[in-house]
Residue, then its C-alpha position, 0 to 999 in steps of 0.5 A: g783748748q781746755l779750760p784750767l781746772s780753777e776756771s771750769l770750777a768756777a763757772l760750775s760753782m755759779i750754777d750747780d744749785e739749779d734745778g737739774i744740775k746738781q747730779q749731773c754737775h757733781a758726776l761732771v766734776h768727778y771726771l775734772g778730777q780725775n783729768e787734773y790727777a792725770r795731768e798732776k800725777n800727784l794727789a796733794a797737787t790735784f787736792r790743791s787744785c780743787l781747793s780753787s773752788p772746793v764746794a763746786c758740784g758737792e766736792g766732786c773734784f775731790h772724790g775724781a782726784v781720788e779715783g785717779y790715784v786709785a785707778e794709777h795705783g790700785g793694782e799695787l795697793s796693799p790693805r795697809d796702804i789704804p788708810n795712808i792714801c788720804n793724807k791731812s797734810f793736803a786735805t787741809n780741812q775736815v771737809t776736804y779730808d771727809a771728801c777724800v775717804h768718800g772718794l775712795g769708795h767711789a774709786f773702789m767701785l770703779q777699780y772693782d768693776g762695781d762690786i759692792h762687797v769688794s769695795l766695802t772690804s776695802c773700806r774696812n782697811l781704813s783706821a777710824y770709824s767715820d773714815r770707814q762710814y764716809c767711804y762706805a757712802g762713797v761705795f753706795m753713792e757711786n753704786v747709784f751713779s752707775f745706774w745711769t751710767p752705760e760705761h759701768q752699769s751697776k750689777f747691785i741696783r733693781p729699780e723694781e726692788p727699791t731696798y735692794p741691796c741694802d736688805v742684803v748688805e751686813r747691817g753695818y752698811q746699811p745706813q749709808c746704803y739706804s741714804a744712797q738708795a733713797a736718792f736713788v728712788i727720788n730721782l728714778s720717780l722724778r724722771p719722764d718714762 
């Protein structure tokens, strides 16, 4: 059988800072959050479950929960719905709220088949400047993650051009892009040939 989410997160939180674990752990916990949302069918309930160990693997459970929500409702979401997805009534502190809006960036990338331009446009529907910035960071983080994910390979990563796509997106997106891209270049340089 499957362990309850709280037990899985507790176990992972004990090892998530070990060398070589952090990147894989964060992606794994995205899937746990998606699965918990699929079981709960309620974003607030899934966030409560993720709160059993909120920092396990870099808040990935919250990101995955939002991915699950957008996967289920994405086709019916209007631009006016987007600012209401992350709600401070269930994202009970600033960290979990920021994780929620960051998770929207990841979710839009999955919803729109890795298209950074459409995903960034969706993030622009968020009202607050800081929310948009966290969402943009989620878009670019998912773009980098996708390079190593065979199911949805990124169309916007070129290892031979380390500044791409940051050098072609609008200037307002570049800080978040370059931050994610720097992590990609470092990870790429550390991988054995």
